[in-house]
Backbone as JSON, one array per atom type, in Angstrom:
{
  "sequence": "MQFNKVFFVLAIAILTSFSINAQTKYAIINTKYILDEIPESKEADKKLKALGDLWQQEIDQKQMTLDKMYKNYEAEQFMLSDDLKKKREDELFVKEKELRDLQKKRFGYEGDLFKERQKMVKPIQDKVYNAVQKLATARGYDFILDKSEGITIIFADPKLDKSDDVLKELGINN",
  "N": [[74.41, 56.36, 57.26], [73.42, 54.38, 59.07], [71.53, 55.95, 60.42], [69.67, 56.41, 58.36], [68.54, 53.85, 58.05], [67.23, 53.48, 60.52], [65.43, 55.62, 60.41], [63.95, 54.83, 58.16], [62.75, 52.41, 59.07], [61.24, 53.42, 61.18], [59.5, 55.09, 59.74], [58.09, 53.21, 58.21], [56.82, 51.81, 60.29], [55.17, 53.82, 61.35], [53.54, 54.42, 59.11], [52.3, 51.93, 58.8], [50.84, 51.79, 61.19], [49.06, 53.9, 60.76], [47.63, 52.91, 58.57], [46.41, 50.7, 59.7], [44.82, 51.94, 61.63], [43.17, 53.37, 59.95], [41.56, 51.43, 58.91], [40.11, 50.51, 61.07], [37.16, 51.28, 62.65], [35.89, 53.46, 65.0], [34.1, 54.79, 67.85], [33.42, 57.24, 70.38], [31.79, 57.42, 73.47], [29.95, 58.84, 76.25], [28.89, 57.4, 78.92], [28.03, 58.23, 81.44], [27.07, 60.82, 81.0], [25.01, 60.16, 79.2], [23.35, 58.52, 80.83], [22.68, 60.43, 82.75], [20.94, 61.98, 81.3], [18.71, 60.45, 80.88], [15.41, 60.11, 81.84], [14.35, 57.97, 83.47], [16.63, 57.09, 84.73], [17.4, 59.29, 86.26], [15.22, 59.34, 88.01], [15.53, 56.86, 89.29], [17.97, 57.35, 90.59], [17.13, 59.34, 92.41], [15.31, 57.85, 93.99], [17.05, 55.92, 95.06], [18.8, 57.54, 96.51], [17.03, 58.6, 98.43], [16.29, 56.25, 99.74], [18.81, 55.43, 100.71], [19.33, 57.61, 102.41], [17.26, 57.27, 104.29], [17.95, 54.78, 105.42], [20.42, 55.5, 106.46], [19.64, 57.3, 108.43], [18.37, 55.54, 110.16], [20.59, 54.05, 111.0], [22.12, 56.1, 112.17], [20.45, 56.76, 114.31], [20.56, 54.41, 115.85], [23.27, 54.51, 116.43], [23.38, 56.79, 118.04], [21.93, 55.88, 120.25], [23.65, 53.83, 121.11], [25.94, 55.37, 121.72], [24.94, 56.82, 123.89], [24.49, 54.73, 125.67], [27.15, 53.96, 126.13], [28.16, 56.3, 127.39], [26.6, 56.33, 129.7], [27.46, 53.95, 130.85], [30.18, 54.53, 131.29], [29.94, 56.55, 133.19], [28.77, 55.17, 135.32], [30.27, 52.91, 135.84], [32.12, 52.68, 137.96], [30.6, 52.28, 140.16], [29.42, 49.86, 139.81], [29.03, 46.33, 140.32], [31.37, 43.63, 139.65], [30.09, 41.61, 138.18], [27.84, 42.96, 137.19], [29.13, 44.92, 135.69], [30.35, 43.34, 133.73], [28.07, 42.33, 132.49], [26.95, 44.7, 131.43], [29.01, 45.46, 129.67], [28.93, 43.34, 127.9], [26.38, 43.78, 126.8], [26.87, 46.23, 125.51], [28.78, 45.39, 123.66], [27.22, 43.6, 122.11], [25.29, 45.38, 121.08], [26.95, 47.07, 119.6], [27.94, 45.3, 117.69], [25.54, 44.63, 116.42], [24.98, 47.1, 115.24], [27.18, 47.4, 113.47], [26.67, 45.18, 111.83], [24.21, 45.93, 110.74], [24.98, 48.21, 109.28], [26.64, 46.99, 107.4], [24.78, 45.29, 106.18], [23.02, 47.12, 105.02], [24.68, 48.96, 103.53], [26.96, 47.65, 102.69], [29.18, 45.67, 100.56], [27.33, 44.16, 98.09], [25.11, 44.64, 99.61], [21.88, 45.86, 100.83], [21.46, 48.39, 99.54], [23.09, 48.15, 97.3], [21.82, 45.98, 96.03], [19.31, 47.1, 95.49], [20.1, 49.13, 93.77], [21.06, 47.6, 91.63], [18.66, 46.42, 90.85], [17.15, 48.65, 90.04], [18.8, 50.19, 88.3], [20.18, 48.52, 86.5], [18.39, 47.55, 84.39], [18.14, 49.95, 82.94], [20.78, 50.47, 82.21], [21.16, 48.23, 80.59], [19.43, 48.85, 78.53], [20.73, 51.09, 77.45], [23.13, 49.85, 76.66], [22.15, 48.07, 74.69], [21.26, 49.95, 72.82], [23.69, 51.07, 72.12], [24.96, 48.87, 70.97], [23.26, 48.46, 68.78], [23.66, 50.85, 67.39], [26.41, 50.58, 66.82], [26.43, 48.36, 65.14], [24.76, 49.25, 63.04], [26.21, 51.42, 62.02], [28.65, 50.37, 61.48], [30.79, 50.28, 63.34], [33.81, 49.17, 64.83], [34.75, 49.35, 67.39], [33.41, 50.77, 70.37], [34.1, 53.2, 72.59], [33.99, 54.09, 76.03], [34.15, 57.08, 77.71], [33.54, 57.99, 80.22], [34.51, 57.13, 82.76], [37.46, 57.02, 82.74], [38.99, 55.4, 79.94], [37.09, 52.92, 78.53], [36.27, 49.91, 76.89], [33.19, 49.57, 75.49], [31.83, 48.32, 73.55], [32.84, 45.86, 71.27], [33.61, 44.61, 68.13], [32.94, 41.26, 67.64], [34.44, 39.79, 65.79], [36.97, 40.78, 65.96], [38.07, 39.78, 68.23], [40.65, 37.94, 69.43], [41.13, 35.91, 71.22], [40.78, 33.1, 71.12], [42.73, 32.46, 69.24], [45.03, 33.06, 70.68], [44.84, 31.12, 72.68], [45.14, 28.83, 71.08], [47.76, 29.26, 70.26], [49.0, 28.88, 72.64], [48.69, 26.23, 72.85], [46.34, 25.2, 73.75], [43.37, 23.66, 73.25], [40.08, 24.53, 72.61]],
  "CA": [[73.83, 55.11, 56.78], [72.64, 53.79, 60.17], [70.42, 56.86, 60.65], [68.67, 56.18, 57.31], [67.84, 52.59, 58.33], [66.33, 53.72, 61.64], [64.37, 56.48, 59.9], [63.13, 54.02, 57.25], [61.97, 51.48, 59.9], [60.25, 54.25, 61.88], [58.51, 55.54, 58.76], [57.25, 52.04, 57.9], [55.98, 51.54, 61.47], [54.14, 54.86, 61.43], [52.6, 54.21, 58.01], [51.53, 50.72, 59.11], [49.87, 52.12, 62.24], [48.02, 54.72, 60.15], [46.78, 52.08, 57.71], [45.58, 49.87, 60.6], [43.82, 52.83, 62.21], [42.23, 53.77, 58.91], [40.64, 50.32, 58.69], [39.32, 50.3, 62.26], [36.22, 52.37, 62.85], [35.5, 53.5, 66.4], [33.4, 55.97, 68.34], [33.55, 57.46, 71.81], [30.57, 57.9, 74.12], [30.06, 59.14, 77.68], [27.69, 56.77, 79.5], [27.55, 59.03, 82.56], [26.25, 61.87, 80.39], [23.81, 59.53, 78.65], [22.49, 58.12, 81.95], [22.18, 61.65, 83.38], [19.9, 62.54, 80.45], [17.57, 59.53, 80.81], [14.51, 60.39, 82.97], [14.24, 56.83, 84.39], [17.88, 57.04, 85.49], [17.3, 60.37, 87.25], [14.23, 58.89, 89.0], [16.16, 55.78, 90.07], [18.95, 57.99, 91.48], [16.38, 59.98, 93.5], [14.8, 56.81, 94.87], [18.19, 55.31, 95.76], [19.28, 58.52, 97.5], [16.04, 58.64, 99.51], [16.42, 54.98, 100.47], [20.08, 55.52, 101.43], [19.16, 58.58, 103.5], [16.4, 56.64, 105.3], [18.75, 53.77, 106.1], [21.46, 56.19, 107.23], [18.97, 57.82, 109.63], [18.18, 54.38, 111.04], [21.9, 53.74, 111.57], [22.47, 57.21, 113.05], [19.62, 56.62, 115.52], [21.15, 53.32, 116.64], [24.57, 54.99, 116.9], [23.12, 57.69, 119.17], [21.55, 55.02, 121.38], [24.86, 53.17, 121.55], [26.77, 56.39, 122.36], [24.32, 57.11, 125.18], [24.77, 53.57, 126.52], [28.57, 54.06, 126.51], [28.3, 57.39, 128.36], [26.01, 55.86, 130.96], [28.34, 52.92, 131.41], [31.38, 55.2, 131.8], [29.58, 57.29, 134.4], [28.32, 54.28, 136.38], [31.09, 51.7, 135.97], [32.82, 52.6, 139.25], [29.63, 51.88, 141.19], [28.86, 48.56, 139.45], [29.77, 45.12, 140.7], [32.05, 43.02, 138.51], [29.09, 40.9, 137.37], [27.03, 43.95, 136.48], [30.03, 45.51, 134.69], [30.49, 42.35, 132.65], [26.77, 42.28, 131.79], [26.8, 45.93, 130.64], [29.99, 45.4, 128.59], [28.38, 42.39, 126.92], [25.28, 44.48, 126.12], [27.5, 47.2, 124.6], [29.4, 44.62, 122.57], [26.14, 43.1, 121.25], [24.71, 46.54, 120.36], [27.94, 47.53, 118.62], [27.94, 44.3, 116.62], [24.28, 44.81, 115.68], [25.14, 48.31, 114.43], [28.09, 47.08, 112.35], [25.96, 44.26, 110.94], [23.21, 46.71, 110.02], [25.7, 49.02, 108.28], [27.07, 46.08, 106.33], [23.57, 44.81, 105.5], [22.46, 48.22, 104.22], [25.6, 49.66, 102.63], [28.13, 46.84, 102.36], [29.26, 45.06, 99.24], [26.15, 43.34, 97.85], [24.1, 44.95, 100.63], [20.55, 46.26, 100.36], [21.54, 49.5, 98.58], [23.67, 47.56, 96.08], [20.77, 45.18, 95.38], [18.3, 48.04, 94.96], [20.72, 49.8, 92.61], [21.03, 46.63, 90.54], [17.27, 46.24, 90.43], [16.64, 49.86, 89.38], [19.7, 50.78, 87.3], [20.61, 47.54, 85.5], [17.56, 47.59, 83.17], [18.45, 51.18, 82.19], [22.1, 50.24, 81.61], [20.96, 47.27, 79.51], [18.8, 49.6, 77.45], [21.8, 51.89, 76.85], [24.04, 48.92, 75.99], [21.48, 47.6, 73.47], [21.27, 51.06, 71.87], [25.09, 51.18, 71.66], [25.19, 47.74, 70.08], [22.49, 48.73, 67.56], [24.38, 51.93, 66.71], [27.67, 50.03, 66.33], [26.13, 47.48, 64.01], [24.21, 50.05, 61.94], [27.21, 52.32, 61.45], [29.86, 49.61, 61.17], [31.89, 50.53, 64.27], [34.5, 48.01, 65.38], [34.85, 49.6, 68.83], [32.83, 51.97, 70.96], [34.79, 53.43, 73.85], [33.29, 54.92, 77.0], [35.11, 57.97, 78.34], [33.0, 58.54, 81.46], [35.37, 56.81, 83.92], [38.63, 56.49, 82.06], [38.57, 54.83, 78.67], [36.68, 51.52, 78.62], [35.6, 49.43, 75.69], [31.81, 49.19, 75.82], [31.43, 47.41, 72.47], [33.91, 45.47, 70.35], [33.15, 43.64, 67.14], [33.44, 39.93, 68.02], [35.42, 39.26, 64.83], [38.29, 41.29, 66.32], [38.54, 39.06, 69.43], [41.63, 36.92, 69.05], [41.39, 35.09, 72.4], [40.93, 31.7, 70.7], [44.03, 32.35, 68.58], [46.04, 33.03, 71.74], [44.74, 29.79, 73.29], [45.77, 27.88, 70.14], [49.2, 29.51, 70.32], [49.43, 28.28, 73.92], [48.49, 24.78, 72.76], [45.1, 24.85, 74.45], [42.26, 23.55, 72.31], [38.82, 24.71, 73.32]],
  "C": [[72.92, 54.49, 57.84], [71.39, 54.62, 60.44], [69.31, 56.63, 59.63], [67.88, 54.9, 57.56], [66.82, 52.78, 59.44], [65.14, 54.58, 61.18], [63.41, 55.69, 59.01], [62.22, 53.08, 58.05], [60.88, 52.26, 60.65], [59.13, 54.69, 60.93], [57.56, 54.4, 58.4], [56.3, 51.75, 59.06], [54.85, 52.55, 61.58], [53.1, 54.67, 60.33], [51.71, 52.99, 58.25], [50.47, 51.04, 60.15], [48.75, 52.98, 61.68], [47.09, 53.86, 59.29], [45.9, 51.17, 58.56], [44.46, 50.73, 61.18], [42.77, 53.24, 61.18], [41.2, 52.67, 58.67], [39.72, 50.09, 59.87], [38.44, 51.53, 62.49], [35.75, 52.34, 64.29], [34.78, 54.8, 66.72], [33.62, 56.05, 69.85], [32.22, 57.98, 72.33], [30.88, 58.19, 75.58], [28.8, 58.59, 78.35], [27.16, 57.56, 80.69], [26.63, 60.13, 82.05], [24.93, 61.3, 79.88], [22.84, 59.17, 79.78], [21.9, 59.35, 82.66], [21.02, 62.28, 82.59], [18.65, 61.66, 80.37], [16.68, 59.75, 82.04], [14.41, 59.22, 83.98], [15.48, 56.72, 85.28], [17.87, 58.1, 86.6], [16.34, 59.95, 88.38], [14.82, 57.79, 89.89], [17.19, 56.36, 91.04], [18.26, 58.65, 92.67], [15.88, 58.95, 94.51], [15.92, 56.18, 95.69], [18.74, 56.26, 96.83], [18.34, 58.58, 98.68], [16.15, 57.39, 100.39], [17.7, 54.99, 101.3], [19.99, 56.47, 102.61], [18.33, 57.98, 104.64], [17.19, 55.61, 106.11], [19.86, 54.4, 106.93], [20.86, 56.77, 108.5], [18.77, 56.71, 110.65], [19.5, 54.04, 111.75], [22.33, 54.84, 112.54], [21.72, 57.13, 114.38], [20.21, 55.54, 116.43], [22.52, 53.72, 117.19], [24.39, 55.92, 118.1], [22.74, 56.9, 120.42], [22.78, 54.34, 121.97], [25.79, 54.16, 122.28], [26.26, 56.72, 123.76], [24.59, 55.96, 126.16], [26.22, 53.61, 127.02], [28.78, 55.14, 127.59], [27.76, 56.97, 129.72], [26.92, 54.84, 131.64], [29.59, 53.58, 132.02], [31.1, 55.94, 133.1], [29.3, 56.36, 135.57], [29.28, 53.13, 136.68], [31.78, 51.56, 137.32], [31.9, 52.13, 140.37], [29.08, 50.47, 140.95], [29.72, 47.42, 139.98], [30.41, 44.54, 139.44], [31.07, 42.3, 137.6], [28.26, 41.87, 136.55], [27.85, 44.65, 135.4], [30.12, 44.61, 133.47], [29.21, 42.31, 131.82], [26.61, 43.51, 130.89], [27.78, 45.94, 129.46], [29.53, 44.45, 127.5], [27.25, 43.03, 126.12], [25.84, 45.48, 125.1], [28.11, 46.5, 123.4], [28.34, 44.13, 121.58], [25.54, 44.24, 120.43], [25.66, 47.05, 119.28], [27.99, 46.58, 117.42], [26.68, 44.42, 115.77], [24.39, 46.02, 114.75], [26.04, 48.04, 113.23], [27.41, 46.15, 111.34], [24.92, 44.99, 110.1], [23.86, 47.58, 108.94], [26.12, 48.16, 107.1], [25.88, 45.61, 105.51], [23.02, 45.89, 104.56], [23.41, 48.73, 103.14], [26.81, 48.85, 102.21], [28.07, 46.31, 100.94], [28.13, 44.04, 99.12], [25.11, 43.48, 98.96], [22.8, 45.41, 99.98], [20.6, 47.38, 99.32], [22.1, 49.01, 97.25], [22.59, 46.79, 95.31], [19.69, 46.06, 94.77], [18.84, 48.75, 93.72], [20.69, 48.86, 91.4], [19.62, 46.5, 89.97], [16.78, 47.44, 89.61], [17.48, 50.29, 88.18], [20.06, 49.8, 86.18], [19.72, 47.53, 84.25], [17.84, 48.83, 82.3], [19.8, 51.02, 81.5], [21.99, 49.25, 80.44], [20.35, 47.95, 78.29], [19.85, 50.43, 76.69], [22.74, 50.98, 76.06], [23.43, 48.42, 74.68], [21.46, 48.69, 72.41], [22.68, 51.24, 71.28], [25.39, 50.08, 70.65], [24.48, 47.96, 68.73], [23.19, 49.8, 66.72], [25.67, 51.4, 66.08], [27.45, 49.17, 65.09], [25.66, 48.3, 62.8], [25.27, 50.9, 61.25], [28.56, 51.66, 61.19], [31.04, 49.91, 62.07], [32.48, 49.21, 64.75], [34.58, 48.12, 66.9], [34.01, 50.81, 69.19], [33.44, 52.08, 72.34], [33.96, 54.35, 74.73], [34.32, 55.77, 77.73], [34.66, 58.47, 79.71], [33.88, 58.27, 82.67], [36.66, 56.21, 83.4], [38.13, 55.9, 80.75], [38.3, 53.34, 78.87], [36.03, 51.13, 77.32], [34.21, 48.97, 76.1], [31.25, 48.26, 74.75], [32.67, 47.12, 71.64], [33.34, 44.43, 69.4], [33.75, 42.28, 67.47], [34.48, 39.38, 67.06], [36.84, 39.74, 65.14], [38.87, 40.59, 67.55], [39.42, 37.89, 69.01], [42.0, 36.01, 70.23], [41.6, 33.63, 72.03], [42.27, 31.47, 70.01], [45.15, 32.28, 69.62], [46.02, 31.66, 72.42], [45.37, 28.74, 72.4], [47.28, 28.0, 70.19], [49.79, 28.9, 71.59], [49.27, 26.75, 73.91], [47.25, 24.3, 73.49], [43.97, 24.83, 73.44], [40.97, 23.7, 73.1], [37.67, 24.21, 72.53]]
}
């Protein structure tokens, strides 16, 4: 008797989930694949790589200069007066800080490379997003999922967003 009740509840749950899924229309895309096929995206990647390589060479050059300064200091420190030692250590500290600042400026979060990427890639991503939205509307998709980096929702029909209902349930009027 108990087994039949559990089986009945499970069957109802499964049937309900199938009927919900049958009403929701979705598609899956791979934005990485799409971007790899767009000529402007390939060109932007080439330009960004060249820019990154150029900036890395600049940093490598400064690192080599700093390494040489350290070697010279290590070789000469025993012959230097305390004042001269302090002066050279301060110079090394300043050069090291300049190098770290340059690395951060070029490659750090919201650094030059990030800004260039935004400038070059964002318009292409917007173009793809607009095409996805147009496709979703034309074909009646409720969701479009992106599988390129895990599953992400790239488009969702606004009528399915129940955020305001949750806020009402919480007693928050917006």
